[in-house]
C-alpha positions as CSV (number, residue, x, y, z in Angstrom):
1,M,13.1,-10.3,21.6
2,R,16.5,-10.8,22.9
3,S,19.0,-8.1,22.1
4,T,22.4,-7.0,23.2
5,F,22.7,-3.9,21.4
6,C,22.6,-1.1,24.1
7,P,23.8,2.3,23.0
8,V,23.9,5.2,25.5
9,F,20.8,6.4,27.1
10,I,20.0,8.7,29.9
11,S,18.5,5.8,31.8
12,I,18.7,1.9,31.2
13,V,17.5,-0.9,33.1
14,M,18.2,-4.7,32.5
15,A,15.6,-7.2,32.5
16,G,16.0,-10.8,31.0
17,G,19.1,-9.9,29.1
18,N,17.2,-7.0,27.1
19,C,18.2,-3.4,27.0
20,L,14.8,-1.6,28.3
21,V,15.3,2.0,27.5
22,A,13.4,4.5,29.9
23,Q,14.4,7.7,28.0
24,P,16.4,7.5,24.7
25,T,18.7,10.3,23.7
26,P,19.0,11.5,20.2
27,E,22.7,10.4,19.7
28,A,21.7,6.9,20.8
29,V,18.7,6.9,18.3
30,A,20.8,8.1,15.5
31,A,23.3,5.4,16.3
32,A,20.7,2.7,16.2
33,M,19.4,4.0,13.0
34,K,22.8,3.9,11.2
35,K,23.4,0.4,12.4
36,A,20.0,-0.9,11.1
37,A,20.3,0.9,7.9
38,T,23.8,-0.2,7.2
39,Y,23.0,-3.8,7.6
40,Y,19.8,-3.5,5.3
41,H,21.7,-1.5,2.5
42,D,25.1,-3.2,2.8
43,R,23.9,-6.9,3.1
44,L,20.4,-7.1,1.6
45,A,20.2,-4.5,-1.4
46,L,20.3,-6.1,-4.9
47,R,21.2,-3.2,-7.1
48,G,19.5,-1.0,-4.8
49,G,16.1,-3.2,-4.5
50,Y,14.7,-5.4,-1.8
51,V,12.2,-8.1,-1.4
52,Y,9.6,-8.8,1.3
53,Y,11.5,-11.2,3.6
54,Y,14.9,-12.7,4.1
55,S,16.0,-15.6,6.3
56,P,18.6,-14.6,8.8
57,D,21.1,-16.6,7.0
58,L,20.3,-14.8,3.9
59,R,19.8,-18.1,2.0
60,K,16.1,-17.2,1.2
61,R,14.6,-14.2,-0.3
62,L,10.9,-14.3,-0.5
63,A,8.4,-12.2,-2.8
64,E,5.2,-13.8,-3.8
65,G,6.9,-17.0,-3.4
66,P,10.6,-17.5,-3.6
67,A,12.5,-14.8,-5.3
68,T,15.1,-15.6,-7.8
69,P,18.6,-14.1,-7.2
70,S,17.8,-11.6,-9.9
71,Q,14.5,-10.2,-8.5
72,I,13.4,-7.5,-6.3
73,C,9.7,-6.4,-5.5
74,V,8.1,-3.1,-6.2
75,Q,4.9,-3.8,-4.2
76,P,5.1,-2.6,-0.6
77,P,6.4,-3.2,1.8
78,A,9.5,-3.7,-0.5
79,T,11.7,-1.5,-2.6
80,P,9.8,1.8,-2.5
81,T,8.9,1.4,1.2
82,V,12.6,0.8,2.0
83,G,13.5,3.8,-0.1
84,M,11.0,6.2,1.6
85,A,12.5,5.0,5.1
86,Y,15.9,6.0,3.9
87,L,14.6,9.3,2.9
88,A,12.9,9.8,6.4
89,A,16.4,9.1,8.0
90,F,18.1,11.5,5.5
91,K,15.6,14.2,6.6
92,A,16.0,13.8,10.1
93,T,19.9,13.4,10.3
94,G,21.3,15.1,7.0
95,D,23.7,11.9,6.7
96,V,24.3,11.5,3.0
97,Y,24.5,7.8,3.5
98,Y,20.8,7.6,3.6
99,Q,20.6,10.0,0.6
100,R,22.9,7.7,-1.5
101,A,21.0,4.6,-0.3
102,A,17.8,6.0,-1.4
103,Q,19.2,7.1,-4.7
104,E,20.3,3.6,-5.4
105,T,16.8,2.4,-4.6
106,A,15.4,5.0,-7.0
107,H,17.7,3.8,-9.8
108,A,16.5,0.1,-9.4
109,L,13.0,1.3,-9.8
110,V,13.9,3.4,-12.9
111,Y,15.4,0.0,-14.4
112,G,12.1,-1.7,-14.0
113,Q,10.1,0.9,-15.3
114,L,7.6,-0.2,-17.9
115,K,7.0,1.5,-21.5
116,S,3.5,2.0,-20.3
117,G,4.9,4.3,-17.4
118,G,4.3,2.3,-14.3
119,W,5.6,-1.0,-12.6
120,T,4.4,-4.4,-11.9
121,Q,4.9,-6.6,-8.8
122,V,8.6,-7.3,-9.5
123,I,11.6,-6.2,-11.3
124,D,13.8,-8.9,-12.8
125,F,17.3,-7.9,-13.7
126,D,17.6,-11.1,-15.8
127,S,16.1,-10.4,-19.3
128,A,15.8,-14.1,-20.1
129,N,13.3,-14.8,-17.2
130,R,9.7,-14.5,-17.9
131,A,9.1,-12.0,-15.0
132,A,11.1,-9.4,-16.8
133,G,8.7,-6.9,-18.4
134,L,8.8,-4.5,-21.2
135,Y,11.3,-2.1,-19.5
136,R,11.6,1.3,-21.0
137,N,15.4,0.9,-21.0
138,G,15.2,-1.8,-23.4
139,K,16.8,-4.4,-21.1
140,G,13.7,-6.4,-20.1
141,N,12.2,-9.4,-21.9
142,R,11.3,-8.4,-25.4
143,R,8.3,-10.6,-24.9
144,G,7.6,-9.3,-21.6
145,K,4.3,-7.7,-20.4
146,N,3.7,-4.0,-20.4
147,N,1.0,-4.0,-17.7
148,S,1.4,-1.2,-15.4
149,S,-0.5,-2.2,-12.1
150,F,-2.2,-0.2,-9.5
151,D,-2.8,-3.4,-7.5
152,D,-1.6,-3.2,-3.9
153,G,0.0,0.2,-4.5
154,Q,2.5,-1.3,-6.9
155,S,2.8,1.7,-9.3
156,Q,1.7,4.3,-6.8
157,S,4.3,3.4,-4.1
158,A,7.2,3.6,-7.0
159,M,5.7,7.0,-8.1
160,Q,5.6,8.5,-4.7
161,F,9.2,7.5,-3.7
162,L,10.5,8.9,-7.0
163,I,8.8,12.2,-6.3
164,H,10.3,12.4,-2.9
165,C,13.6,11.2,-4.1
166,D,13.7,13.6,-6.9
167,E,13.0,16.5,-4.4
168,A,15.7,15.3,-1.8
169,L,18.2,15.3,-4.7
170,G,17.5,18.8,-5.7
171,F,15.9,17.4,-9.1
172,K,19.7,17.0,-10.4
173,D,19.5,13.3,-11.0
174,E,18.2,13.4,-14.6
175,R,17.4,9.8,-14.6
176,I,15.2,10.0,-11.6
177,H,13.6,13.3,-12.6
178,E,12.8,12.0,-16.1
179,A,11.3,8.7,-14.9
180,S,9.2,10.3,-12.3
181,K,7.6,13.0,-14.7
182,Y,7.1,10.0,-17.3
183,A,5.2,8.1,-14.7
184,L,3.0,10.9,-13.5
185,E,2.1,11.7,-17.1
186,A,1.0,8.0,-17.6
187,L,-0.9,8.3,-14.2
188,L,-2.9,11.2,-15.6
189,Q,-3.6,9.2,-18.8
190,A,-4.8,6.4,-16.8
191,Q,-7.6,8.3,-15.0
192,F,-11.0,7.9,-16.6
193,P,-13.1,11.0,-17.2
194,N,-15.3,10.3,-14.2
195,G,-12.2,10.2,-11.9
196,G,-11.8,6.5,-11.4
197,F,-8.7,4.2,-12.2
198,P,-8.4,0.8,-13.6
199,Q,-6.4,-1.9,-11.9
200,V,-4.0,-2.2,-14.9
201,W,-3.2,0.1,-17.9
202,T,-0.9,-0.2,-20.9
203,G,-1.8,3.1,-22.3
204,P,-4.4,6.0,-22.2
205,V,-7.8,4.7,-21.0
206,A,-10.9,5.0,-23.3
207,R,-13.5,7.7,-22.5
208,Q,-16.8,6.5,-20.9
209,K,-20.1,8.1,-20.0
210,I,-20.4,9.4,-16.4
211,V,-23.1,7.8,-14.4
212,S,-23.7,7.2,-10.7
213,A,-23.5,3.6,-9.2
214,S,-26.6,1.5,-9.3
215,Y,-27.6,-2.1,-8.6
216,P,-27.4,-4.6,-11.6
217,S,-30.8,-5.8,-13.0
218,Y,-29.5,-9.2,-14.0
219,D,-28.7,-12.2,-12.1
220,W,-25.4,-11.1,-11.0
221,R,-24.6,-14.6,-9.5
222,T,-24.4,-16.2,-13.0
223,Q,-24.2,-13.4,-15.5
224,G,-22.3,-10.3,-16.3
225,K,-18.7,-11.7,-15.6
226,V,-16.2,-9.5,-17.3
227,K,-13.0,-11.3,-18.5
228,D,-10.9,-8.0,-18.7
229,Y,-12.2,-6.6,-15.2
230,W,-8.9,-4.9,-14.5
231,N,-9.7,-2.5,-17.1
232,R,-12.8,-1.3,-15.4
233,Y,-13.1,1.0,-12.3
234,T,-11.3,-0.4,-9.5
235,L,-11.2,0.3,-5.8
236,N,-9.9,-3.3,-4.9
237,D,-6.9,-3.4,-2.7
238,G,-6.6,0.3,-1.9
239,V,-6.2,1.7,-5.4
240,A,-7.7,5.2,-4.4
241,G,-5.8,5.3,-1.2
242,Y,-2.6,4.6,-2.8
243,V,-3.2,7.2,-5.8
244,L,-4.3,10.1,-3.7
245,P,-1.0,10.7,-1.9
246,V,0.7,10.6,-5.2
247,L,-1.3,13.2,-6.7
248,I,-1.1,15.2,-3.6
249,D,2.9,15.0,-3.6
250,A,3.1,15.5,-7.3
251,H,1.2,18.9,-7.0
252,R,3.2,20.0,-4.1
253,V,6.5,19.1,-5.4
254,Y,6.0,19.8,-9.1
255,R,3.5,22.7,-8.8
256,D,1.4,21.3,-11.6
257,E,-2.3,22.1,-11.3
258,R,-3.2,19.0,-13.3
259,F,-2.5,16.8,-10.3
260,A,-4.9,18.9,-7.9
261,A,-7.5,18.8,-10.7
262,A,-7.0,14.9,-10.8
263,M,-7.2,14.6,-7.0
264,R,-10.6,16.4,-7.3
265,R,-11.9,14.1,-10.0
266,L,-10.8,11.1,-7.9
267,G,-13.0,12.5,-5.1
268,D,-15.9,13.1,-7.4
269,F,-15.5,9.6,-8.5
270,L,-15.8,8.3,-5.1
271,V,-19.0,10.3,-4.5
272,L,-20.6,8.9,-7.8
273,A,-19.6,5.3,-6.8
274,Q,-21.5,5.3,-3.4
275,M,-24.3,2.7,-3.8
276,P,-27.9,3.8,-3.3
277,D,-29.9,2.6,-0.4
278,P,-30.3,0.2,1.4
279,Q,-26.4,-0.2,1.1
280,P,-24.8,3.3,0.8
281,A,-21.2,2.1,0.8
282,W,-18.8,1.0,-1.9
283,A,-17.9,-2.0,-4.1
284,Q,-14.5,-3.3,-5.0
285,Q,-15.0,-3.3,-8.7
286,Y,-17.4,-1.4,-11.2
287,G,-18.2,-1.8,-14.7
288,Y,-18.5,1.1,-17.1
289,D,-22.1,1.3,-16.3
290,M,-21.1,1.7,-12.6
291,H,-22.6,-1.7,-11.6
292,P,-20.6,-3.8,-9.1
293,I,-19.1,-6.5,-11.2
294,W,-17.0,-9.7,-10.8
295,A,-13.3,-9.7,-10.7
296,R,-11.4,-12.8,-9.7
297,R,-13.5,-16.0,-9.2
298,F,-13.5,-15.4,-5.4
299,E,-14.5,-11.8,-5.8
300,P,-18.2,-11.4,-6.6
301,P,-20.1,-8.1,-7.2
302,A,-20.9,-7.0,-3.7
303,V,-20.6,-4.1,-1.2
304,S,-17.3,-4.3,0.5
305,G,-16.6,-3.6,4.0
306,G,-12.9,-3.1,3.4
307,E,-13.0,-0.9,0.4
308,S,-15.7,1.2,2.0
309,Q,-13.5,2.1,4.9
310,D,-10.7,3.0,2.5
311,V,-12.9,5.3,0.5
312,M,-14.2,7.3,3.5
313,E,-10.6,7.8,4.6
314,V,-9.7,9.0,1.1
315,L,-12.7,11.3,1.0
316,M,-11.6,12.8,4.4
317,E,-8.1,13.5,3.1
318,T,-9.7,15.0,-0.1
319,H,-11.7,17.4,2.0
320,R,-8.6,18.1,4.2
321,Q,-6.7,19.0,0.9
322,T,-9.3,21.1,-0.8
323,G,-11.7,22.4,1.8
324,D,-14.7,21.2,-0.1
325,A,-17.5,20.0,2.1
326,K,-18.9,17.8,-0.8
327,Y,-16.3,15.1,-0.1
328,L,-17.7,14.6,3.4
329,Q,-21.4,14.3,2.5
330,P,-21.4,10.6,1.7
331,I,-19.7,9.5,5.0
332,P,-22.6,9.7,7.7
333,R,-24.9,7.5,5.5
334,A,-22.1,5.2,5.0
335,L,-21.0,5.0,8.5
336,A,-24.5,4.4,9.8
337,Y,-24.9,1.5,7.4
338,L,-21.5,0.0,8.1
339,K,-22.0,0.2,11.9
340,R,-25.5,-1.7,11.5
341,S,-23.6,-4.4,9.3
342,R,-20.8,-5.3,11.7
343,L,-20.5,-9.1,12.4
344,P,-21.1,-10.3,15.9
345,D,-17.4,-10.1,16.7
346,G,-17.3,-6.4,15.7
347,R,-15.6,-7.0,12.3
348,L,-17.0,-6.2,8.9
349,A,-17.5,-8.9,6.2
350,R,-15.5,-8.3,3.2
351,Y,-18.6,-8.6,1.2
352,Y,-22.2,-8.0,1.7
353,E,-24.8,-9.4,-0.7
354,L,-26.4,-6.8,-3.0
355,R,-29.6,-5.5,-1.7
356,N,-30.2,-7.9,1.0
357,N,-27.0,-7.2,2.8
358,R,-26.4,-10.7,4.1
359,P,-22.6,-11.3,4.6
360,L,-21.4,-13.2,1.5
361,Y,-18.6,-15.8,1.6
362,M,-17.1,-18.5,-0.7
363,T,-16.3,-22.2,-0.4
364,R,-13.7,-24.0,-2.4
365,R,-13.4,-27.7,-3.0
366,P,-9.8,-28.7,-2.0
367,G,-7.2,-28.8,-4.6
368,T,-9.4,-27.1,-7.3
369,K,-10.5,-23.4,-8.3
370,D,-14.1,-24.4,-7.9
371,Y,-15.5,-21.6,-5.8
372,R,-19.2,-21.5,-4.6
373,L,-20.9,-18.6,-3.1
374,T,-22.6,-19.1,0.4
375,N,-23.7,-17.1,3.3
376,S,-22.1,-19.4,5.8
377,D,-18.5,-18.6,7.3
378,S,-17.9,-22.3,8.4
379,N,-15.6,-23.4,5.8
380,L,-13.6,-20.3,4.3
381,P,-10.7,-20.7,2.0
382,S,-7.5,-19.6,4.0
383,H,-5.8,-17.5,1.2
384,Y,-8.1,-14.6,1.4
385,G,-9.3,-12.1,4.1
386,W,-13.1,-12.8,4.2
387,K,-13.5,-10.6,7.4
388,I,-12.1,-7.2,7.9
389,A,-11.1,-5.4,11.2
390,S,-13.4,-2.5,11.8
391,R,-11.9,1.1,11.7
392,L,-15.3,2.6,12.0
393,D,-14.8,4.3,15.4
394,A,-11.7,5.9,14.4
395,I,-13.1,7.1,11.0
396,E,-16.1,8.5,12.9
397,R,-13.8,10.5,15.3
398,E,-11.8,11.9,12.3
399,F,-15.0,12.8,10.5
400,N,-16.5,14.7,13.6
401,V,-13.2,16.6,13.8
402,L,-13.1,17.5,10.3
403,K,-17.1,18.4,10.3
404,N,-16.3,20.8,13.1
405,G,-13.5,22.5,11.3
406,G,-10.6,20.7,12.7
407,G,-7.5,20.0,10.4
408,G,-4.5,17.8,10.1
409,K,-3.4,14.8,11.8
410,E,-0.5,14.5,14.3
411,R,1.8,11.6,14.7
412,K,3.0,11.5,18.3
413,I,5.5,8.9,19.0
414,A,6.3,7.8,22.6
415,D,9.5,7.6,24.2
416,S,8.5,4.1,25.1
417,T,8.0,3.2,21.5
418,V,11.4,4.4,20.4
419,A,13.0,2.5,23.4
420,R,11.3,-0.8,22.4
421,I,12.3,-0.5,18.7
422,V,16.0,0.3,19.8
423,S,16.1,-2.5,22.4
424,E,14.8,-5.0,19.8
425,L,17.8,-4.2,17.5
426,D,20.2,-7.2,17.5
427,T,24.0,-7.1,17.4
428,Q,24.0,-7.2,13.6
429,G,21.7,-4.4,13.2
430,R,18.5,-6.6,12.5
431,W,15.1,-6.5,13.6
432,V,14.2,-10.2,13.5
433,S,10.6,-11.3,13.5
434,R,9.1,-14.8,14.3
435,Y,6.3,-16.3,12.4
436,S,3.1,-17.2,14.5
437,N,0.5,-17.4,12.0
438,Q,0.1,-13.7,11.3
439,R,-1.2,-12.7,8.0
440,L,1.7,-11.4,5.9
441,V,2.0,-9.9,2.5
442,G,2.9,-12.6,-0.1
443,Q,1.8,-15.3,2.3
444,P,5.2,-16.8,2.5
445,K,5.4,-20.5,3.7
446,F,7.1,-19.9,7.1
447,R,6.9,-22.5,9.7
448,R,5.6,-21.5,13.2
449,G,8.3,-19.9,15.2
450,E,10.5,-19.5,12.1
451,R,12.7,-16.3,12.2
452,F,12.8,-13.8,9.4
453,V,13.9,-10.3,8.5
454,A,11.0,-8.1,7.0
455,S,11.4,-5.1,4.8
456,G,8.1,-3.7,6.3
457,V,9.3,-4.0,9.9
458,F,12.7,-2.3,9.0
459,S,10.9,0.4,7.2
460,E,8.4,1.1,9.8
461,N,11.0,1.2,12.7
462,L,13.6,3.3,10.7
463,T,10.9,5.8,9.9
464,T,9.5,5.9,13.5
465,L,13.0,6.4,14.9
466,A,13.7,9.2,12.2
467,D,10.4,10.9,13.0
468,W,11.1,10.8,16.6
469,L,14.5,12.1,15.9
470,G,13.3,15.0,13.7
471,S,11.0,16.2,16.4
472,R,13.6,16.8,18.9
């Protein structure tokens, strides 16, 4: 990517007009961070909040489709993700500019906190719009929804950022502190007795019997569809993986043992949710009887390659936090099964048919919502990820380290990575991406080659630079 932003480095070579930095200096990295953050905060923030993508001329703001001038996104990698990057920069530099930017971002989230304690995908500052929810501050739509969501980390990312921001501000901002504690109380109330969580909640969940996962005895293809599946036990879209760090951080920051207990209950649920042989892995969604169930019309009861990998990673982190070996026990059987189930190209199917383990897909008649089950991958709808990259080798390596008494993971950042990130910053302080058919959050309607500015790229790059700088 062409760039002309070349701060001072120990050694610089020029190639094709770009600054290729051989060895960055802390001063130069700090300057690049400030330039990027100043652009993002001063030019893109809407009352402290952000959407996923912006056109370089700022005429387009994109969330799940075009965002209105009054909307920001909660779902990662938008508002909470940007806020966490500001906090990483503040930690690395001590520059209060980043602290104030993070505080503004927290206030945006506080504005959109629902009465049920969590958040939904967007916050709308215009109460006349349907997207405005039933906000705690009374400024939302009086007919708005009160559906706090765990889908794709929406509420979890907001909670985790508020915890960190509260801590960074010394617990002195009463609005942020109170909203954080209110959200965490709601989180505890949304956990079922068996340790699982729903996809959506509006208040405390109902008590259910605690049983282990099992296969349904009815014809799951045509029976057992649950209209309000979002109230049942959910692993889809990384629910457990997003909840766990919230519980860890809440326990560390607020020193409340209830969050450590909730973390253990979550781990216990994941142990219970492992399917029996011949498919000892995990489903996306379970009913109260712990049978895999239908969710959306293209999400059948099945064993899931993606969620199973997420679960193993959560179990390993739970072991790392607790030292309890029981959270490692499900992993060898799951790993062996999933390695046998890899597709010819090395990926995993999102779905494996119950009991017979054939990859399970869907077809859809064009222009309709008529989905049909199939075992063929020859005509897949493009809106969904039917095949999942395998992380099994990395999971197995981490498991072996933990099994042999190893501990934490270190993030080592190469100088060359920092050099590349800085060299890609343009003169305005932007990291500009080009669309080349890559899968993006929100599935924006970009043309091939179209340029855009992404909150995810900004946040990842700023955090990487901050981590590198903080390690000097």
